[in-house]
MMTF fields as JSON, N, C-alpha, C and O atoms, coordinates in Angstrom:
{
  "mmtfVersion": "1.0.0",
  "mmtfProducer": "UNKNOWN",
  "numBonds": 479,
  "numAtoms": 480,
  "numGroups": 120,
  "numChains": 1,
  "numModels": 1,
  "chainsPerModel": [1],
  "groupsPerChain": [120],
  "chainIdList": ["A"],
  "bondAtomList": [4, 2, 8, 6, 12, 10, 16, 14, 20, 18, 24, 22, 28, 26, 32, 30, 36, 34, 40, 38, 44, 42, 48, 46, 52, 50, 56, 54, 60, 58, 64, 62, 68, 66, 72, 70, 76, 74, 80, 78, 84, 82, 88, 86, 92, 90, 96, 94, 100, 98, 104, 102, 108, 106, 112, 110, 116, 114, 120, 118, 124, 122, 128, 126, 132, 130, 136, 134, 140, 138, 144, 142, 148, 146, 152, 150, 156, 154, 160, 158, 164, 162, 168, 166, 172, 170, 176, 174, 180, 178, 184, 182, 188, 186, 192, 190, 196, 194, 200, 198, 204, 202, 208, 206, 212, 210, 216, 214, 220, 218, 224, 222, 228, 226, 232, 230, 236, 234, 240, 238, 244, 242, 248, 246, 252, 250, 256, 254, 260, 258, 264, 262, 268, 266, 272, 270, 276, 274, 280, 278, 284, 282, 288, 286, 292, 290, 296, 294, 300, 298, 304, 302, 308, 306, 312, 310, 316, 314, 320, 318, 324, 322, 328, 326, 332, 330, 336, 334, 340, 338, 344, 342, 348, 346, 352, 350, 356, 354, 360, 358, 364, 362, 368, 366, 372, 370, 376, 374, 380, 378, 384, 382, 388, 386, 392, 390, 396, 394, 400, 398, 404, 402, 408, 406, 412, 410, 416, 414, 420, 418, 424, 422, 428, 426, 432, 430, 436, 434, 440, 438, 444, 442, 448, 446, 452, 450, 456, 454, 460, 458, 464, 462, 468, 466, 472, 470, 476, 474],
  "bondOrderList": [1, 1, 1, 1, 1, 1, 1, 1, 1, 1, 1, 1, 1, 1, 1, 1, 1, 1, 1, 1, 1, 1, 1, 1, 1, 1, 1, 1, 1, 1, 1, 1, 1, 1, 1, 1, 1, 1, 1, 1, 1, 1, 1, 1, 1, 1, 1, 1, 1, 1, 1, 1, 1, 1, 1, 1, 1, 1, 1, 1, 1, 1, 1, 1, 1, 1, 1, 1, 1, 1, 1, 1, 1, 1, 1, 1, 1, 1, 1, 1, 1, 1, 1, 1, 1, 1, 1, 1, 1, 1, 1, 1, 1, 1, 1, 1, 1, 1, 1, 1, 1, 1, 1, 1, 1, 1, 1, 1, 1, 1, 1, 1, 1, 1, 1, 1, 1, 1, 1],
  "groupList": [{"groupName": "MET", "atomNameList": ["N", "CA", "C", "O"], "elementList": ["N", "C", "C", "O"], "formalChargeList": [0, 0, 0, 0], "bondAtomList": [1, 0, 2, 1, 3, 2], "bondOrderList": [1, 1, 2], "singleLetterCode": "M", "chemCompType": "L-PEPTIDE LINKING"}, {"groupName": "VAL", "atomNameList": ["N", "CA", "C", "O"], "elementList": ["N", "C", "C", "O"], "formalChargeList": [0, 0, 0, 0], "bondAtomList": [1, 0, 2, 1, 3, 2], "bondOrderList": [1, 1, 2], "singleLetterCode": "V", "chemCompType": "L-PEPTIDE LINKING"}, {"groupName": "ARG", "atomNameList": ["N", "CA", "C", "O"], "elementList": ["N", "C", "C", "O"], "formalChargeList": [0, 0, 0, 0], "bondAtomList": [1, 0, 2, 1, 3, 2], "bondOrderList": [1, 1, 2], "singleLetterCode": "R", "chemCompType": "L-PEPTIDE LINKING"}, {"groupName": "HIS", "atomNameList": ["N", "CA", "C", "O"], "elementList": ["N", "C", "C", "O"], "formalChargeList": [0, 0, 0, 0], "bondAtomList": [1, 0, 2, 1, 3, 2], "bondOrderList": [1, 1, 2], "singleLetterCode": "H", "chemCompType": "L-PEPTIDE LINKING"}, {"groupName": "ASP", "atomNameList": ["N", "CA", "C", "O"], "elementList": ["N", "C", "C", "O"], "formalChargeList": [0, 0, 0, 0], "bondAtomList": [1, 0, 2, 1, 3, 2], "bondOrderList": [1, 1, 2], "singleLetterCode": "D", "chemCompType": "L-PEPTIDE LINKING"}, {"groupName": "THR", "atomNameList": ["N", "CA", "C", "O"], "elementList": ["N", "C", "C", "O"], "formalChargeList": [0, 0, 0, 0], "bondAtomList": [1, 0, 2, 1, 3, 2], "bondOrderList": [1, 1, 2], "singleLetterCode": "T", "chemCompType": "L-PEPTIDE LINKING"}, {"groupName": "ILE", "atomNameList": ["N", "CA", "C", "O"], "elementList": ["N", "C", "C", "O"], "formalChargeList": [0, 0, 0, 0], "bondAtomList": [1, 0, 2, 1, 3, 2], "bondOrderList": [1, 1, 2], "singleLetterCode": "I", "chemCompType": "L-PEPTIDE LINKING"}, {"groupName": "GLY", "atomNameList": ["N", "CA", "C", "O"], "elementList": ["N", "C", "C", "O"], "formalChargeList": [0, 0, 0, 0], "bondAtomList": [1, 0, 2, 1, 3, 2], "bondOrderList": [1, 1, 2], "singleLetterCode": "G", "chemCompType": "PEPTIDE LINKING"}, {"groupName": "ALA", "atomNameList": ["N", "CA", "C", "O"], "elementList": ["N", "C", "C", "O"], "formalChargeList": [0, 0, 0, 0], "bondAtomList": [1, 0, 2, 1, 3, 2], "bondOrderList": [1, 1, 2], "singleLetterCode": "A", "chemCompType": "L-PEPTIDE LINKING"}, {"groupName": "LEU", "atomNameList": ["N", "CA", "C", "O"], "elementList": ["N", "C", "C", "O"], "formalChargeList": [0, 0, 0, 0], "bondAtomList": [1, 0, 2, 1, 3, 2], "bondOrderList": [1, 1, 2], "singleLetterCode": "L", "chemCompType": "L-PEPTIDE LINKING"}, {"groupName": "GLU", "atomNameList": ["N", "CA", "C", "O"], "elementList": ["N", "C", "C", "O"], "formalChargeList": [0, 0, 0, 0], "bondAtomList": [1, 0, 2, 1, 3, 2], "bondOrderList": [1, 1, 2], "singleLetterCode": "E", "chemCompType": "L-PEPTIDE LINKING"}, {"groupName": "PHE", "atomNameList": ["N", "CA", "C", "O"], "elementList": ["N", "C", "C", "O"], "formalChargeList": [0, 0, 0, 0], "bondAtomList": [1, 0, 2, 1, 3, 2], "bondOrderList": [1, 1, 2], "singleLetterCode": "F", "chemCompType": "L-PEPTIDE LINKING"}, {"groupName": "PRO", "atomNameList": ["N", "CA", "C", "O"], "elementList": ["N", "C", "C", "O"], "formalChargeList": [0, 0, 0, 0], "bondAtomList": [1, 0, 2, 1, 3, 2], "bondOrderList": [1, 1, 2], "singleLetterCode": "P", "chemCompType": "L-PEPTIDE LINKING"}, {"groupName": "TYR", "atomNameList": ["N", "CA", "C", "O"], "elementList": ["N", "C", "C", "O"], "formalChargeList": [0, 0, 0, 0], "bondAtomList": [1, 0, 2, 1, 3, 2], "bondOrderList": [1, 1, 2], "singleLetterCode": "Y", "chemCompType": "L-PEPTIDE LINKING"}, {"groupName": "SER", "atomNameList": ["N", "CA", "C", "O"], "elementList": ["N", "C", "C", "O"], "formalChargeList": [0, 0, 0, 0], "bondAtomList": [1, 0, 2, 1, 3, 2], "bondOrderList": [1, 1, 2], "singleLetterCode": "S", "chemCompType": "L-PEPTIDE LINKING"}, {"groupName": "ASN", "atomNameList": ["N", "CA", "C", "O"], "elementList": ["N", "C", "C", "O"], "formalChargeList": [0, 0, 0, 0], "bondAtomList": [1, 0, 2, 1, 3, 2], "bondOrderList": [1, 1, 2], "singleLetterCode": "N", "chemCompType": "L-PEPTIDE LINKING"}, {"groupName": "GLN", "atomNameList": ["N", "CA", "C", "O"], "elementList": ["N", "C", "C", "O"], "formalChargeList": [0, 0, 0, 0], "bondAtomList": [1, 0, 2, 1, 3, 2], "bondOrderList": [1, 1, 2], "singleLetterCode": "Q", "chemCompType": "L-PEPTIDE LINKING"}, {"groupName": "CYS", "atomNameList": ["N", "CA", "C", "O"], "elementList": ["N", "C", "C", "O"], "formalChargeList": [0, 0, 0, 0], "bondAtomList": [1, 0, 2, 1, 3, 2], "bondOrderList": [1, 1, 2], "singleLetterCode": "C", "chemCompType": "L-PEPTIDE LINKING"}, {"groupName": "LYS", "atomNameList": ["N", "CA", "C", "O"], "elementList": ["N", "C", "C", "O"], "formalChargeList": [0, 0, 0, 0], "bondAtomList": [1, 0, 2, 1, 3, 2], "bondOrderList": [1, 1, 2], "singleLetterCode": "K", "chemCompType": "L-PEPTIDE LINKING"}, {"groupName": "TRP", "atomNameList": ["N", "CA", "C", "O"], "elementList": ["N", "C", "C", "O"], "formalChargeList": [0, 0, 0, 0], "bondAtomList": [1, 0, 2, 1, 3, 2], "bondOrderList": [1, 1, 2], "singleLetterCode": "W", "chemCompType": "L-PEPTIDE LINKING"}],
  "groupTypeList": [0, 1, 2, 2, 3, 4, 5, 2, 6, 7, 3, 1, 1, 8, 9, 6, 10, 9, 2, 11, 8, 10, 12, 13, 14, 1, 10, 10, 9, 8, 2, 14, 1, 15, 0, 14, 12, 14, 13, 9, 5, 2, 9, 11, 2, 9, 16, 5, 7, 2, 14, 12, 8, 17, 11, 9, 2, 10, 1, 2, 9, 2, 3, 8, 13, 10, 9, 1, 16, 5, 5, 11, 9, 14, 6, 18, 10, 1, 0, 8, 8, 1, 7, 19, 15, 4, 12, 14, 3, 11, 14, 2, 8, 11, 18, 2, 15, 11, 7, 9, 14, 12, 16, 10, 9, 2, 4, 8, 9, 10, 2, 10, 13, 5, 1, 8, 2, 2, 8, 7],
  "groupIdList": [1, 2, 3, 4, 5, 6, 7, 8, 9, 10, 11, 12, 13, 14, 15, 16, 17, 18, 19, 20, 21, 22, 23, 24, 25, 26, 27, 28, 29, 30, 31, 32, 33, 34, 35, 36, 37, 38, 39, 40, 41, 42, 43, 44, 45, 46, 47, 48, 49, 50, 51, 52, 53, 54, 55, 56, 57, 58, 59, 60, 61, 62, 63, 64, 65, 66, 67, 68, 69, 70, 71, 72, 73, 74, 75, 76, 77, 78, 79, 80, 81, 82, 83, 84, 85, 86, 87, 88, 89, 90, 91, 92, 93, 94, 95, 96, 97, 98, 99, 100, 101, 102, 103, 104, 105, 106, 107, 108, 109, 110, 111, 112, 113, 114, 115, 116, 117, 118, 119, 120],
  "secStructList": [7, 7, 7, 7, 7, 7, 2, 2, 2, 2, 2, 2, 2, 2, 2, 2, 2, 2, 1, 6, 6, 1, 7, 7, 7, 2, 2, 2, 2, 2, 2, 2, 6, 6, 7, 7, 2, 2, 2, 2, 2, 2, 2, 2, 2, 2, 2, 2, 1, 1, 7, 2, 2, 2, 2, 2, 2, 2, 2, 2, 2, 2, 2, 2, 2, 2, 2, 2, 2, 2, 7, 7, 7, 7, 2, 2, 2, 2, 2, 2, 2, 6, 6, 7, 7, 7, 2, 2, 2, 2, 2, 2, 2, 2, 2, 2, 2, 2, 1, 1, 7, 2, 2, 2, 2, 2, 2, 2, 2, 2, 2, 2, 2, 2, 2, 2, 2, 2, 2, 7],
  "xCoordList": [0.836, 0.0, 0.882, 1.82, 0.595, 1.347, 0.692, -0.514, 1.506, 0.977, 1.066, 2.078, 0.02, 0.013, 0.609, 0.425, 1.318, 1.918, 0.83, 0.065, 0.769, -0.2, 0.46, 1.474, -0.1, 0.502, 0.544, 1.347, -0.313, -0.294, 1.017, 1.521, 1.568, 2.859, 3.946, 4.845, 3.87, 4.805, 4.73, 5.75, 3.531, 3.349, 4.02, 4.685, 3.85, 4.466, 5.991, 6.683, 6.514, 7.964, 8.485, 9.492, 7.81, 8.233, 8.166, 9.061, 7.13, 6.979, 8.14, 8.719, 8.475, 9.587, 10.901, 11.698, 11.136, 12.394, 12.56, 13.662, 11.475, 11.557, 11.592, 12.23, 10.903, 10.773, 11.149, 10.414, 12.302, 12.737, 12.996, 12.955, 13.262, 13.593, 12.342, 12.452, 11.168, 9.945, 9.586, 9.878, 8.966, 8.647, 7.387, 6.329, 7.507, 6.353, 6.037, 6.926, 4.775, 4.332, 3.639, 3.234, 3.508, 2.816, 1.381, 0.83, 0.782, -0.59, -0.678, -1.608, 0.29, 0.276, 0.493, -0.176, 1.429, 1.68, 0.435, 0.074, -0.211, -1.423, -2.532, -3.23, -2.68, -3.708, -3.453, -4.4, -2.168, -1.846, -2.294, -2.445, -2.508, -2.965, -4.288, -4.667, -4.991, -6.324, -6.35, -7.156, -5.437, -5.373, -5.317, -5.011, -5.612, -5.393, -3.902, -3.237, -3.374, -1.947, -1.56, -0.497, -2.402, -2.055, -2.039, -1.175, -2.991, -3.016, -1.828, -1.212, -1.497, -0.33, 0.925, 1.724, 1.102, 2.289, 2.379, 3.444, 1.254, 1.228, 1.543, 2.374, 0.88, 1.08, 2.485, 3.125, 2.961, 4.303, 5.346, 6.28, 5.171, 6.107, 6.068, 7.11, 4.883, 4.759, 5.497, 6.149, 5.394, 5.963, 7.427, 8.144, 7.881, 9.261, 10.145, 11.371, 9.528, 10.301, 10.619, 11.316, 10.123, 10.339, 9.163, 8.327, 9.112, 8.021, 8.278, 9.41, 7.248, 7.458, 8.463, 9.294, 8.402, 9.329, 10.765, 11.676, 10.973, 12.311, 12.823, 13.989, 11.951, 12.332, 12.729, 13.739, 11.945, 12.256, 13.608, 14.416, 13.853, 15.135, 16.297, 17.324, 16.135, 17.187, 17.453, 18.607, 16.402, 16.563, 17.299, 18.217, 16.9, 17.568, 19.039, 19.896, 19.332, 20.727, 21.554, 22.706, 20.981, 21.696, 22.043, 23.149, 21.096, 21.355, 22.36, 23.198, 22.279, 23.245, 24.65, 25.596, 24.791, 26.093, 26.685, 27.861, 25.858, 26.328, 26.721, 27.722, 25.938, 26.271, 27.563, 28.361, 27.776, 29.024, 30.209, 31.255, 30.04, 31.126, 31.378, 32.524, 30.352, 30.482, 30.339, 30.466, 30.077, 29.895, 30.768, 31.37, 30.81, 31.509, 30.517, 30.867, 29.289, 28.304, 28.757, 29.375, 28.449, 28.731, 27.802, 26.819, 28.12, 27.286, 25.884, 24.897, 25.783, 24.457, 23.69, 22.48, 24.384, 23.719, 23.277, 22.213, 24.093, 23.714, 22.453, 21.502, 22.46, 21.294, 20.029, 18.995, 20.133, 18.978, 18.537, 17.342, 19.5, 19.184, 18.417, 17.662, 18.614, 17.914, 16.728, 16.092, 16.418, 15.222, 15.395, 14.423, 16.62, 16.879, 17.014, 17.623, 16.466, 16.455, 17.367, 17.878, 17.583, 18.318, 19.754, 19.956, 20.759, 22.147, 22.672, 23.335, 22.39, 22.938, 22.273, 22.936, 20.978, 20.273, 20.771, 20.953, 20.989, 21.492, 22.862, 23.099, 23.745, 25.097, 25.093, 25.824, 24.281, 24.185, 23.622, 24.142, 22.561, 21.943, 22.913, 23.005, 23.625, 24.601, 25.694, 26.051, 26.219, 27.294, 26.803, 27.522, 25.601, 25.029, 24.887, 25.102, 24.527, 24.31, 25.61, 25.735, 26.584, 27.775, 29.082, 30.132, 29.031, 30.233, 31.083, 32.017, 30.772, 31.471, 30.448, 29.391, 30.762, 29.897, 30.103, 31.068, 29.229, 29.426, 30.785, 31.453, 31.189, 32.478, 33.643, 34.646, 33.52, 34.575, 34.72, 35.836, 33.597, 33.638, 34.316, 35.195, 33.915, 34.509, 36.013, 36.792, 36.432, 37.861, 38.623, 39.733, 38.035, 38.679, 38.845, 39.885, 37.83, 37.908, 38.979, 39.7, 39.081, 40.097, 41.504, 42.407, 41.683, 42.988, 43.341, 44.476, 42.369, 42.608, 42.995, 43.906, 42.311, 42.601, 44.014, 44.745, 44.397, 45.714, 46.811, 47.818, 46.607, 47.592, 47.703, 48.807, 46.574, 46.588, 47.263, 47.985, 47.027, 47.632, 49.146, 49.886, 49.594, 51.038, 51.698, 52.832, 50.995, 51.547, 51.584, 52.42, 50.677, 50.538, 51.389, 51.391],
  "yCoordList": [-1.191, 0.0, 1.256, 1.351, 2.194, 3.44, 4.485, 4.72, 5.106, 6.153, 7.504, 7.834, 8.255, 9.594, 10.572, 10.443, 11.542, 12.57, 13.536, 14.061, 13.76, 14.691, 16.064, 16.205, 17.061, 18.393, 19.022, 19.921, 18.556, 19.093, 18.746, 19.531, 17.583, 17.206, 18.114, 18.54, 18.405, 19.352, 20.714, 21.38, 21.128, 22.402, 22.379, 23.341, 21.292, 21.166, 21.147, 21.794, 20.412, 20.376, 21.777, 22.197, 22.5, 23.866, 24.783, 25.603, 24.652, 25.463, 25.212, 26.153, 23.948, 23.606, 24.136, 24.717, 23.949, 24.397, 25.919, 26.415, 26.647, 28.11, 28.728, 29.76, 28.097, 28.704, 27.696, 27.503, 27.061, 25.967, 26.383, 25.537, 27.653, 28.094, 28.303, 28.495, 28.269, 28.478, 27.231, 26.112, 27.423, 26.283, 25.537, 25.685, 24.746, 24.004, 22.792, 22.161, 22.484, 21.193, 20.476, 21.103, 19.187, 18.412, 18.909, 18.947, 19.291, 19.809, 21.073, 21.222, 21.987, 23.224, 22.942, 23.52, 22.051, 21.701, 21.057, 21.359, 20.177, 19.514, 20.535, 20.48, 21.456, 22.495, 23.336, 23.77, 23.572, 24.413, 23.789, 24.49, 22.468, 21.789, 21.067, 20.197, 21.441, 20.912, 19.384, 18.721, 18.844, 17.399, 17.164, 18.07, 15.949, 15.589, 15.309, 14.912, 15.508, 15.229, 13.784, 13.549, 12.835, 11.431, 11.146, 10.416, 11.72, 11.507, 12.188, 11.616, 13.407, 14.102, 13.267, 13.076, 12.774, 11.981, 10.737, 10.409, 10.051, 8.83, 9.13, 8.457, 10.137, 10.484, 11.039, 10.725, 11.867, 12.446, 11.319, 11.334, 10.352, 9.22, 8.396, 7.952, 8.194, 7.446, 8.149, 7.497, 9.477, 10.217, 10.609, 10.796, 10.735, 11.197, 10.154, 10.269, 9.146, 8.143, 8.495, 7.738, 9.631, 10.032, 10.851, 11.307, 11.028, 11.806, 13.298, 13.691, 14.136, 15.586, 16.085, 16.936, 15.574, 16.021, 15.654, 16.454, 14.471, 14.026, 14.881, 15.277, 15.161, 16.0, 17.393, 17.934, 17.982, 19.303, 19.29, 20.2, 18.266, 18.143, 18.069, 18.718, 17.285, 17.154, 18.476, 18.828, 19.205, 20.507, 21.469, 22.169, 21.503, 22.379, 22.021, 22.905, 20.731, 20.312, 20.655, 21.075, 20.48, 20.822, 22.312, 22.689, 23.144, 24.582, 24.943, 25.822, 24.275, 24.517, 24.167, 24.904, 23.061, 22.641, 23.731, 24.075, 24.26, 25.322, 26.575, 27.216, 26.926, 28.116, 27.926, 28.857, 26.75, 26.483, 26.624, 27.155, 26.148, 26.19, 27.584, 27.927, 28.376, 29.596, 30.907, 31.977, 30.845, 32.094, 32.087, 31.077, 33.231, 33.364, 33.379, 33.784, 32.942, 32.878, 31.89, 30.871, 32.195, 31.229, 30.03, 30.109, 28.931, 27.735, 28.043, 27.561, 28.834, 29.223, 30.042, 29.873, 30.929, 31.734, 30.865, 31.087, 29.885, 28.948, 28.204, 28.084, 27.707, 26.998, 27.846, 27.381, 29.084, 29.987, 30.257, 30.343, 30.389, 30.699, 29.579, 29.822, 28.352, 27.224, 26.747, 25.756, 27.431, 27.106, 25.992, 25.334, 25.771, 24.715, 25.345, 26.408, 24.724, 25.329, 24.66, 25.332, 23.38, 22.63, 22.365, 21.581, 23.01, 22.877, 21.437, 21.026, 20.671, 19.32, 18.421, 17.593, 18.583, 17.801, 18.187, 17.325, 19.476, 19.955, 19.35, 18.85, 19.4, 18.891, 17.38, 16.906, 16.635, 15.182, 14.864, 13.996, 15.568, 15.323, 15.697, 14.986, 16.796, 17.249, 16.196, 15.824, 15.722, 14.727, 13.406, 12.762, 13.01, 11.776, 11.888, 10.914, 13.068, 13.275, 13.441, 12.92, 14.173, 14.558, 13.966, 14.162, 13.246, 12.618, 13.497, 13.015, 14.773, 15.737, 16.639, 16.912, 17.104, 18.101, 19.42, 19.546, 20.399, 21.687, 22.312, 22.852, 22.239, 22.82, 22.042, 22.633, 20.721, 19.902, 20.227, 20.287, 20.438, 20.819, 22.166, 22.331, 23.118, 24.452, 24.383, 25.027, 23.613, 23.465, 22.825, 23.251, 21.806, 21.137, 22.099, 22.105, 22.901, 23.88, 24.925, 25.35, 25.334, 26.312, 25.727, 26.415, 24.458, 23.807, 23.737, 24.018, 23.363, 23.303, 24.666, 24.772, 25.705, 27.06, 27.471, 28.06, 27.168, 27.519, 26.8, 27.405, 25.509, 24.739, 25.284, 25.43, 25.584, 26.112, 27.477, 27.779, 28.293, 29.629, 29.539, 30.297, 28.612, 28.423, 27.887, 28.25, 27.028, 26.435, 27.438, 27.339, 28.393, 29.347, 30.502, 31.405],
  "zCoordList": [0.0, 0.0, 0.0, 0.791, -0.859, -0.957, -0.063, -0.139, 0.785, 1.666, 0.965, 0.346, 1.071, 0.495, 1.479, 2.69, 0.962, 1.795, 2.264, 1.455, 3.547, 4.116, 4.239, 4.924, 3.589, 3.583, 4.975, 5.227, 5.871, 7.239, 7.934, 8.737, 7.634, 8.212, 7.637, 8.362, 6.364, 5.747, 6.413, 6.59, 6.78, 7.473, 8.846, 9.229, 9.576, 10.901, 10.782, 11.569, 9.808, 9.587, 9.289, 9.859, 8.404, 8.054, 9.275, 9.485, 10.065, 11.274, 12.23, 12.772, 12.435, 13.328, 12.758, 13.494, 11.475, 10.855, 10.936, 11.171, 10.744, 10.734, 12.122, 12.33, 13.077, 14.404, 15.491, 16.459, 15.311, 16.181, 17.618, 18.511, 17.869, 19.232, 20.089, 21.3, 19.481, 20.249, 21.057, 20.637, 22.194, 23.082, 22.649, 23.26, 21.607, 21.098, 21.949, 22.52, 22.022, 22.561, 21.41, 20.431, 21.533, 20.499, 20.36, 19.26, 21.49, 21.454, 20.599, 19.806, 20.759, 19.972, 18.489, 17.632, 18.199, 16.799, 16.18, 15.043, 16.929, 16.433, 16.187, 15.175, 17.12, 16.968, 15.717, 15.06, 15.378, 14.221, 12.906, 11.906, 12.9, 11.683, 11.894, 11.11, 12.971, 13.254, 13.336, 12.684, 14.16, 14.398, 15.894, 16.668, 16.286, 17.685, 17.857, 16.901, 19.049, 19.285, 18.944, 18.369, 19.288, 19.012, 17.504, 17.017, 16.774, 15.327, 14.662, 13.763, 15.093, 14.553, 14.791, 13.875, 15.999, 16.325, 15.451, 14.93, 15.298, 14.485, 13.019, 12.409, 12.456, 11.053, 10.819, 9.815, 11.753, 11.646, 11.631, 10.829, 12.524, 12.606, 11.313, 10.831, 10.756, 9.503, 8.366, 7.55, 8.312, 7.19, 7.38, 6.397, 8.624, 8.839, 9.528, 9.512, 10.126, 10.833, 12.266, 12.942, 12.755, 14.148, 14.645, 13.864, 15.945, 16.531, 16.325, 16.041, 16.465, 16.361, 17.395, 17.08, 18.616, 19.667, 19.321, 19.533, 18.798, 18.399, 17.237, 17.216, 16.278, 15.134, 15.608, 15.157, 16.511, 17.051, 17.752, 17.568, 18.549, 19.259, 18.261, 18.456, 17.201, 16.186, 15.481, 15.237, 15.155, 14.499, 15.427, 15.0, 16.686, 17.651, 17.807, 17.843, 17.9, 18.05, 16.812, 16.931, 15.644, 14.403, 14.36, 13.975, 14.755, 14.774, 15.866, 15.671, 17.001, 18.079, 17.614, 17.89, 16.92, 16.402, 15.504, 15.619, 14.619, 13.718, 14.49, 14.168, 15.505, 16.305, 17.089, 17.198, 17.629, 18.359, 17.407, 17.781, 16.185, 15.204, 14.636, 14.343, 14.48, 13.67, 14.429, 13.834, 15.726, 16.479, 17.732, 18.097, 18.36, 19.641, 20.802, 21.91, 20.556, 21.625, 22.69, 22.38, 23.942, 25.003, 24.809, 24.073, 25.47, 25.356, 25.888, 25.331, 26.95, 27.467, 26.44, 26.29, 25.732, 24.709, 23.527, 22.949, 23.177, 22.114, 22.531, 21.758, 23.763, 24.295, 24.177, 23.699, 24.618, 24.58, 23.141, 22.858, 22.242, 20.846, 20.156, 19.214, 20.63, 20.001, 20.823, 20.466, 21.915, 22.688, 23.694, 24.065, 24.141, 25.123, 26.493, 26.615, 27.534, 28.87, 29.885, 30.781, 29.77, 30.788, 30.314, 29.387, 30.94, 30.475, 30.482, 29.53, 31.528, 31.574, 30.533, 29.909, 30.35, 29.325, 27.935, 27.075, 27.717, 26.435, 26.131, 25.032, 27.1, 26.905, 26.631, 25.761, 27.362, 27.146, 25.764, 25.062, 25.375, 24.063, 22.936, 21.935, 23.096, 22.107, 21.949, 20.831, 23.071, 23.037, 22.442, 21.677, 22.788, 22.245, 20.713, 19.991, 20.24, 18.809, 18.02, 16.911, 18.593, 17.832, 18.349, 17.737, 19.463, 19.985, 20.881, 21.522, 20.931, 21.783, 22.445, 21.876, 23.652, 24.273, 23.531, 22.778, 23.72, 23.051, 23.383, 22.501, 24.64, 25.027, 24.438, 24.039, 24.379, 23.761, 22.278, 21.762, 21.59, 20.18, 20.026, 19.181, 20.832, 20.763, 21.035, 20.334, 22.041, 22.36, 21.205, 20.881, 20.581, 19.447, 18.272, 17.613, 18.015, 16.924, 17.217, 16.314, 18.464, 18.866, 18.676, 18.2, 19.051, 18.854, 17.37, 16.986, 16.539, 15.086, 14.542, 13.721, 14.99, 14.535, 14.95, 14.155, 16.173, 16.687, 15.898, 15.533, 15.64, 14.869, 13.453, 12.929, 12.833, 11.461, 11.403, 10.453, 12.415, 12.451, 12.598, 11.972, 13.426, 13.624, 12.366, 12.052, 11.646, 10.425, 9.275, 8.377, 9.316, 8.223, 8.404, 7.567]
}
């Protein structure tokens, strides 16, 4: 059986991608597309392979990774910029996803920059 793509899921994905720092709940996302939270979760999982909450977390972590790499924001400022509130949970999730904590990534990038500067 071929599943048809539901445009409401596309709307939720776009909403999360554009406004990832906002404190969404599954209930709010479901309301934005006139669905029940359980139906949204089920349909979202069918079409994306993950729950809305997991997708939001992944988007936030991806943006946090880019901010750690490309800005001089503190780790707390990065957290705030991507809508994360709990520092220890953020650090654990970041490390689980990327293999390094945010500070470890920043330190590694600084070491690479220092070595490259000395070589150049």
